[in-house]
VEXDREN-2710 file (C-alpha; in Angstrom, 1 decimal):
% VEXDREN-2710
k/r/px/py/pz
1/MET/215.9/174.1/54.6
2/LYS/217.5/177.5/54.0
3/ARG/221.2/177.6/53.3
4/ARG/221.9/179.6/56.4
5/GLU/220.0/177.1/58.6
6/PHE/221.6/174.1/56.9
7/THR/225.1/175.6/57.4
8/LYS/224.3/176.3/61.0
9/THR/222.9/172.9/61.8
10/THR/225.6/170.9/60.0
11/GLY/228.3/173.1/61.5
12/ALA/227.0/172.3/65.0
13/ALA/226.9/168.6/64.2
14/ALA/230.4/168.7/62.8
15/ALA/231.6/170.6/65.9
16/ALA/230.0/168.0/68.1
17/ALA/231.6/165.2/66.2
18/LEU/235.0/166.8/66.6
19/LEU/234.3/167.4/70.3
20/MET/233.0/163.8/71.0
21/PRO/236.4/162.2/71.4
22/GLN/237.3/164.9/73.9
23/LEU/234.1/164.4/75.8
24/LEU/234.7/160.6/75.8
25/HIS/238.2/161.2/77.1
26/ALA/236.9/163.5/79.8
27/ALA/234.4/160.9/80.9
28/ALA/237.1/158.2/80.9
29/THR/239.4/160.4/83.1
30/THR/236.9/161.1/85.8
31/LYS/238.2/158.3/87.9
32/LYS/239.6/159.4/91.3
33/ARG/243.4/159.5/91.1
34/ILE/245.0/157.6/94.0
35/ALA/248.5/157.7/95.2
36/MET/249.8/155.5/98.1
37/VAL/252.7/156.1/100.4
38/GLY/253.9/153.0/102.4
39/THR/254.0/149.7/100.6
40/GLY/254.2/147.2/103.4
41/ILE/251.9/144.2/103.7
42/ARG/248.9/146.2/104.9
43/GLY/249.3/148.8/102.1
44/ILE/249.7/146.5/99.2
45/THR/247.0/144.0/100.2
46/PHE/244.1/145.8/101.9
47/TRP/244.5/149.3/100.3
48/GLY/246.4/148.1/97.2
49/LYS/245.4/144.9/95.4
50/THR/242.0/144.7/96.9
51/VAL/241.0/148.3/96.0
52/ASN/242.6/148.1/92.5
53/ASN/240.7/144.8/91.8
54/ASN/237.3/145.9/93.1
55/TYR/237.1/149.6/92.1
56/LYS/238.7/150.0/88.7
57/ASP/235.6/151.7/87.4
58/SER/236.0/154.6/89.9
59/ILE/239.7/154.8/90.9
60/GLU/243.1/154.7/89.3
61/PHE/246.4/154.3/91.0
62/VAL/248.8/157.0/89.7
63/GLY/251.7/156.6/92.0
64/LEU/253.3/154.4/94.7
65/CYS/255.9/155.6/97.2
66/ASP/258.1/153.9/99.8
67/ILE/261.6/154.6/101.3
68/ASN/262.5/151.1/100.2
69/SER/263.0/151.0/96.5
70/GLY/262.8/147.2/96.4
71/ARG/259.5/147.0/98.2
72/VAL/257.8/149.6/96.1
73/ALA/258.9/147.8/93.0
74/PHE/257.4/144.6/94.3
75/ALA/254.3/146.4/95.3
76/LYS/253.7/147.7/91.8
77/LYS/253.8/144.2/90.4
78/TYR/251.8/142.6/93.2
79/ILE/249.0/145.2/93.1
80/GLY/248.9/144.9/89.3
81/VAL/249.2/148.6/88.3
82/SER/251.3/150.4/85.7
83/CYS/251.9/153.6/87.6
84/PRO/255.3/155.0/88.4
85/THR/257.1/154.4/91.7
86/PHE/258.9/156.8/93.9
87/THR/261.0/157.0/97.1
88/ASN/260.3/160.7/97.6
89/PHE/256.7/161.7/98.5
90/GLU/256.7/165.3/97.3
91/GLU/258.1/164.2/93.9
92/MET/255.4/161.7/93.5
93/VAL/252.6/164.2/94.3
94/LYS/254.0/166.8/92.0
95/LYS/254.5/164.5/89.1
96/THR/251.4/162.3/89.3
97/LYS/248.9/165.0/90.6
98/PRO/246.6/162.6/92.6
99/ASP/243.2/163.5/94.1
100/THR/243.7/161.4/97.2
101/VAL/246.7/160.0/99.1
102/ILE/246.5/156.8/101.0
103/VAL/248.9/156.7/104.0
104/THR/250.0/153.3/105.1
105/THR/253.5/154.0/106.5
106/VAL/254.9/153.2/109.9
107/ASP/252.5/154.7/112.5
108/ALA/254.9/157.3/113.8
109/THR/255.2/158.9/110.4
110/HIS/251.5/159.1/109.5
111/HIS/251.3/162.7/110.5
112/GLU/254.2/163.7/108.2
113/PHE/252.4/162.5/105.1
114/ILE/248.9/163.5/106.1
115/ILE/250.0/167.0/106.7
116/LYS/252.1/167.2/103.6
117/ALA/249.2/165.9/101.5
118/LEU/246.8/168.4/103.0
119/GLU/249.2/171.3/102.4
120/MET/249.5/170.2/98.8
121/GLY/245.7/170.4/98.4
122/LEU/244.8/166.6/98.6
123/GLU/242.2/164.6/100.4
124/VAL/243.7/161.9/102.6
125/MET/242.8/158.3/103.6
126/THR/245.0/157.2/106.5
127/GLU/245.3/153.7/108.0
128/LYS/244.7/153.6/111.8
129/PRO/246.1/154.8/114.1
130/MET/245.9/158.4/112.8
131/THR/249.2/159.1/114.6
132/THR/251.0/158.2/117.8
133/ASP/251.1/161.2/120.2
134/GLU/249.1/164.2/121.2
135/ASP/251.4/166.8/119.5
136/LYS/251.2/165.0/116.1
137/CYS/247.5/164.7/116.6
138/LYS/247.1/168.4/117.2
139/ALA/249.2/169.2/114.1
140/ILE/247.0/167.0/111.9
141/LEU/243.8/168.6/113.1
142/GLU/245.2/172.1/112.5
143/ALA/246.5/171.2/109.0
144/GLU/243.1/169.7/108.1
145/LYS/241.2/172.9/109.3
146/LYS/243.7/175.2/107.5
147/SER/243.6/173.2/104.2
148/GLY/239.8/172.8/103.9
149/LYS/240.4/169.2/102.8
150/LYS/239.3/166.1/104.6
151/VAL/241.0/163.1/106.2
152/ILE/239.3/159.7/106.4
153/VAL/240.5/157.3/109.0
154/GLY/240.2/153.6/108.1
155/PHE/238.2/152.1/110.9
156/ASN/236.9/148.9/109.3
157/TYR/235.8/147.2/112.5
158/ARG/232.8/149.6/112.8
159/TYR/231.5/148.3/109.5
160/GLY/231.5/144.6/110.5
161/THR/228.2/142.9/110.5
162/LEU/228.3/141.9/114.2
163/PHE/229.5/145.3/115.6
164/SER/226.9/147.0/113.4
165/ALA/224.2/144.7/114.9
166/ILE/225.4/145.6/118.4
167/LYS/225.2/149.3/117.5
168/GLU/221.6/148.8/116.3
169/GLN/220.6/147.1/119.5
170/LEU/222.2/149.8/121.6
171/ALA/220.5/152.5/119.5
172/ALA/217.2/150.7/120.3
173/ASN/218.0/151.2/124.0
174/VAL/217.7/147.5/124.9
175/THR/219.8/147.9/128.1
176/GLY/218.2/151.1/129.2
177/GLU/220.6/153.9/130.3
178/LEU/224.1/152.5/129.8
179/VAL/226.3/152.5/132.9
180/SER/229.4/150.3/132.2
181/VAL/231.1/148.2/129.6
182/ASP/233.5/145.2/129.9
183/PHE/235.7/144.6/126.8
184/ASN/238.4/141.9/126.6
185/TRP/240.4/141.4/123.4
186/TYR/242.6/138.3/123.0
187/LEU/245.5/138.1/120.5
188/ASN/246.7/134.5/120.0
189/ILE/250.2/133.2/120.2
190/TYR/250.6/133.5/116.4
191/HIS/249.0/136.9/115.6
192/GLY/250.0/138.4/119.0
193/ALA/253.6/137.3/118.7
194/ASP/253.9/138.8/115.2
195/TYR/253.7/142.3/116.6
196/PHE/256.9/141.6/118.6
197/ARG/258.7/140.4/115.4
198/ARG/258.1/143.6/113.5
199/TRP/258.6/147.4/113.9
200/HIS/255.5/147.5/116.1
201/ALA/257.7/146.2/119.0
202/TYR/259.2/149.7/119.3
203/ARG/257.3/152.5/121.0
204/GLU/258.9/155.2/118.9
205/LYS/257.4/153.6/115.8
206/SER/254.0/152.2/117.0
207/GLY/253.2/154.2/120.1
208/THR/252.8/150.7/121.8
209/LEU/249.9/148.4/121.1
210/LEU/247.7/150.7/123.2
211/VAL/247.9/153.0/120.2
212/HIS/248.6/150.7/117.2
213/LYS/246.1/147.9/118.0
214/SER/243.8/149.2/120.7
215/THR/242.9/152.3/118.7
216/HIS/240.5/149.9/116.8
217/HIS/238.9/148.9/120.1
218/PHE/238.8/152.4/121.7
219/ASP/237.2/153.6/118.5
220/LEU/234.5/150.9/118.8
221/LEU/233.9/151.9/122.4
222/ASN/233.6/155.6/121.5
223/TRP/231.2/154.7/118.6
224/LEU/229.1/152.2/120.5
225/ILE/228.8/154.3/123.7
226/ASP/228.3/157.4/121.6
227/SER/230.2/159.7/124.1
228/ASP/233.6/161.2/124.5
229/PRO/236.2/159.6/126.9
230/VAL/237.3/162.1/129.6
231/GLU/239.7/160.2/132.0
232/VAL/241.9/157.1/131.8
233/MET/243.7/154.9/134.3
234/ALA/245.8/152.1/133.0
235/TYR/248.3/149.3/133.9
236/GLY/250.7/147.5/131.7
237/SER/253.9/145.6/131.6
238/LEU/256.2/143.5/129.4
239/ASP/256.0/140.0/131.0
240/HIS/256.3/137.5/128.2
241/TYR/258.2/138.8/125.2
242/GLY/261.3/140.9/124.9
243/LYS/264.0/140.6/127.6
244/LYS/261.8/138.2/129.6
245/GLY/262.6/135.4/127.0
246/PRO/264.7/132.4/127.9
247/PHE/267.0/132.9/124.9
248/ARG/267.3/135.3/122.0
249/GLY/268.7/136.0/118.6
250/THR/268.5/138.7/116.0
251/ASN/265.9/137.1/113.7
252/CYS/264.5/133.6/113.1
253/ARG/266.4/132.8/110.0
254/ASN/269.8/133.3/111.7
255/CYS/269.0/131.8/115.1
256/SER/270.6/128.9/116.9
257/PHE/267.5/128.2/119.0
258/THR/265.0/127.2/116.3
259/LYS/264.4/123.8/117.9
260/GLU/263.9/125.1/121.4
261/CYS/261.8/128.2/120.6
262/LYS/258.1/127.8/120.3
263/PHE/257.9/131.1/118.6
264/TYR/260.2/130.2/115.8
265/LYS/258.8/131.5/112.5
266/ASP/260.1/130.1/109.2
267/ILE/259.2/132.9/106.8
268/THR/261.0/131.1/104.0
269/LYS/257.8/129.1/103.7
270/ASP/255.8/132.3/102.9
271/GLN/256.8/133.4/99.4
272/MET/255.1/136.7/99.7
273/LEU/257.0/137.7/102.9
274/MET/260.2/136.6/101.3
275/ASP/259.6/138.6/98.1
276/LEU/258.3/141.7/99.9
277/TYR/260.6/141.8/102.9
278/ALA/263.5/139.4/102.9
279/ALA/264.5/140.2/99.3
280/ASN/264.6/143.9/100.1
281/GLU/266.5/143.9/103.5
282/LYS/269.5/145.2/101.7
283/HIS/267.8/148.5/101.1
284/ASP/267.0/149.4/104.7
285/GLY/267.9/146.5/107.0
286/TYR/264.4/145.8/108.1
287/LEU/263.9/142.2/109.3
288/ARG/260.4/140.8/109.1
289/ASP/261.2/137.8/111.3
290/GLY/262.8/139.6/114.2
291/CYS/263.2/137.6/117.4
292/VAL/260.3/138.1/119.8
293/TYR/262.8/138.0/122.7
294/ARG/264.9/140.9/121.5
295/GLU/266.2/142.9/124.5
296/ASP/265.3/146.3/123.0
297/ILE/261.6/145.6/122.7
298/ASP/259.9/148.3/124.7
299/ILE/256.2/148.0/124.3
300/TYR/253.7/146.2/126.7
301/ASP/252.4/142.7/126.2
302/LYS/249.8/142.9/129.0
303/MET/247.4/145.9/129.3
304/ASN/244.4/146.8/131.3
305/VAL/242.6/150.2/130.9
306/GLN/239.8/151.9/132.7
307/VAL/238.0/154.7/130.9
308/ARG/235.5/157.2/132.2
309/TYR/233.2/158.8/129.6
310/ALA/231.5/162.2/129.6
311/ASN/228.1/160.5/129.9
312/GLY/229.2/158.7/133.1
313/VAL/229.8/155.2/131.5
314/LEU/232.7/153.3/132.9
315/VAL/234.8/150.9/130.8
316/ASN/237.1/148.1/131.8
317/TYR/239.3/147.0/128.9
318/SER/242.1/144.5/128.6
319/LEU/244.4/143.3/125.8
320/THR/246.2/140.0/125.9
321/THR/248.9/139.2/123.4
322/TYR/249.7/135.5/124.0
323/SER/246.3/133.8/124.3
324/PRO/245.8/130.3/123.0
325/TYR/242.9/131.5/120.9
326/GLU/242.0/134.7/119.1
327/GLY/238.8/136.5/119.9
328/TRP/237.0/139.0/122.1
329/ARG/234.1/139.5/124.6
330/ILE/232.0/142.5/125.2
331/ALA/229.2/143.3/127.7
332/PHE/227.1/146.4/128.0
333/ASN/225.5/146.9/131.4
334/GLY/222.5/149.2/131.7
335/LYS/219.9/150.2/134.3
336/GLU/217.3/147.9/132.6
337/GLY/219.4/145.1/131.2
338/ARG/222.6/143.8/129.7
339/LEU/223.9/143.0/126.2
340/ASP/226.6/140.3/125.7
341/SER/228.4/139.2/122.6
342/SER/231.7/137.6/121.7
343/GLU/233.6/136.1/118.8
344/GLY/236.2/133.5/118.5
345/ILE/235.7/131.9/122.0
346/PRO/236.0/128.2/121.2
347/TRP/233.4/126.9/123.6
348/GLU/230.9/129.7/122.9
349/ASN/231.0/130.6/119.2
350/GLU/231.5/127.3/117.4
351/ALA/231.5/127.7/113.7
352/VAL/229.5/124.6/113.2
353/ASN/226.6/123.0/115.1
354/GLN/227.8/119.4/115.2
355/GLU/224.4/117.9/115.7
356/LEU/222.9/119.9/112.8
357/LEU/225.9/119.1/110.6
358/HIS/225.5/115.4/111.1
359/ALA/221.7/115.6/110.4
360/LYS/222.3/117.3/107.1
361/GLU/225.1/114.9/106.1
362/PHE/222.9/112.0/107.0
363/SER/220.1/113.4/104.8
364/GLN/222.6/113.4/101.8
365/ASP/221.7/117.1/101.2
366/LYS/225.0/118.1/99.7
367/SER/223.9/121.6/98.9
368/ALA/222.8/122.4/102.5
369/GLN/225.2/124.1/104.8
370/PRO/225.2/124.1/108.6
371/GLU/223.8/127.2/110.1
372/TYR/226.6/129.7/111.0
373/TYR/225.9/132.8/112.9
374/ASP/227.3/135.1/115.6
375/ARG/225.3/135.8/118.8
376/ILE/224.1/138.7/120.7
377/TYR/222.4/138.0/124.0
378/VAL/219.9/140.6/125.3
379/ASN/219.0/140.2/128.9
380/ARG/216.2/142.6/130.1
381/ASN/215.8/142.8/133.9
382/PHE/213.0/140.4/135.1
383/GLU/212.7/138.9/131.6
384/LYS/214.0/135.8/129.9
385/HIS/217.0/136.5/127.7
386/GLN/216.7/136.9/124.0
387/LEU/219.1/135.5/121.4
388/VAL/219.8/137.7/118.4
389/LYS/221.3/135.7/115.6
390/VAL/223.6/137.6/113.3
391/PRO/224.5/135.8/110.1
392/VAL/228.2/135.6/109.5
393/THR/229.3/137.7/106.6
394/LYS/232.2/136.4/104.5
395/GLY/235.2/138.7/104.0
396/GLY/237.7/140.5/106.3
397/HIS/236.6/141.7/109.7
398/GLY/233.1/140.4/109.4
399/GLY/232.5/142.0/106.0
400/GLY/233.6/145.3/107.4
401/ASP/236.5/145.6/105.0
402/GLN/234.4/145.7/101.8
403/LYS/231.8/148.0/103.4
404/LEU/234.5/150.5/104.4
405/HIS/235.9/150.4/100.8
406/ASP/232.5/150.7/99.3
407/LYS/231.8/153.8/101.4
408/ILE/235.1/155.4/100.3
409/PHE/235.5/154.3/96.7
410/LYS/232.0/153.4/95.5
411/ASN/229.2/155.2/97.3
412/PRO/230.7/158.0/99.4
413/ASN/227.3/159.7/99.6
414/ALA/225.4/156.6/100.7
415/PRO/223.2/157.0/103.7
416/ASP/225.0/156.5/107.0
417/PRO/222.4/156.4/109.8
418/TYR/224.8/154.9/112.4
419/ARG/227.7/157.1/111.4
420/HIS/230.1/154.4/110.4
421/ALA/232.3/156.8/108.5
422/ALA/235.2/158.2/110.6
423/GLY/237.1/161.4/110.3
424/THR/239.9/163.1/112.3
425/ARG/237.8/163.7/115.4
426/ASP/237.1/160.0/115.6
427/GLY/240.7/159.2/114.9
428/ALA/241.8/161.7/117.6
429/MET/239.4/160.4/120.3
430/SER/240.5/156.8/119.7
431/ILE/244.3/157.4/119.9
432/LEU/244.0/159.8/122.8
433/VAL/242.6/157.0/124.9
434/GLY/245.7/154.9/124.1
435/ILE/248.1/157.8/124.5
436/ALA/246.5/158.6/127.9
437/ALA/246.7/154.9/128.9
438/ARG/250.4/154.9/128.0
439/LYS/251.0/158.1/130.0
440/SER/249.0/156.6/132.9
441/ILE/251.2/153.5/133.0
442/GLU/254.4/155.6/132.9
443/GLU/253.4/158.2/135.4
444/LYS/251.3/155.9/137.6
445/ARG/248.2/158.2/137.7
446/ALA/244.9/158.9/136.1
447/VAL/245.2/161.0/133.0
448/LYS/242.5/163.4/131.7
449/ILE/241.9/163.6/128.0
450/SER/241.7/167.4/128.3
451/GLU/245.4/167.3/129.2
452/LEU/246.2/166.1/125.7
453/THR/243.8/168.0/123.5
454/ASP/241.7/171.2/123.3
455/ILE/238.8/169.3/121.5
456/PRO/235.6/170.0/123.5
457/LEU/234.5/166.8/125.1
458/THR/230.8/166.1/125.1
459/ALA/228.4/163.6/126.8
460/LYS/227.0/162.8/123.3
461/ARG/229.3/162.7/120.3
462/PRO/228.7/165.7/118.0
END
């Protein structure tokens, strides 16, 4: 080899050797940088610890923020991260330079952090509901359009195995042209009551359960019907909790009616609630075990909503907050048939077939498990009904939690034939049904969605 060629070759090799650590460092720092604002129970579990444990190869938490310094300190320890903590959102973003911000604050403040993040050039992942009124909704849509960045709305129910199977059946047109839907959701006396213990019990913070909770259900309807809602008529009242209660206190730990009250909740038996909330009450005064009979509770505990869609489908929806069991029923009525499904109804969806269980136990087959599945009944006109068995998937919300996380943090470009992924238009359409329902109850009239938004409403979702 000639001297000049040798020098050139060895020089390039040396340069590459010197550059290698930098290349390795660059490869190691390609993880998406995540910051989270709002470190309540939802934030630190679903979006914090779970995401940090399962997606360390692709993401890195670089900052946590909350107005409560004690809660955010606990969140850091609980999630298992080493990032700095903040009580000021702008300071966190400027110092940590994240790629994406996860918003899990009180519902009524979602818009504040979504808009600030977009203006600072960041992508946003927001917990549902996207926000709580039509003005905040419009501001978010305008900020997203102006920024050129995107907002993802965390609708995990869509991804659940059973709802995905229902979507597949409807896409196959098993009912013929769809004409109406009946949808009933039951919150039990434990889960349902919990909304009235927390900040959710105040309209100014949650927008009522028609926005905070029902946004999940309205999004499912929008997605499954595949059309835009155009008009809403609703009824609602506070009949069971709040000032309707027989007695009341400030919170359960300091109440003199613990023996009489069936809704008494002893959070001292839940170490996490004590560490996250009770230990940090001194910072902001927030009580996690508020009395469900507080006189200032101003949301509804009984709700019924009728929705008319652009494609002519009519929906009858109800939400109950003090049912003895937790579950739901849904039925799709078409011109050529009907689809029924449910979950959690004790006498319909038993987790175990007792006869089958006994047979397997009797056979001494210790490895065998009783068959466990959800059901979809397809009834075609003039035909015998068909039972579609949907294997139950382990994990939150019928496996939907992990699938949503995988789509966001692992395989964002994965095929999405049924359009499970949700953006701001989906977020807007879901909350606008709840906002219209709230307005309908207050003003005792039907409310058109076009009164609340300038989004073009179409018979088939764009």
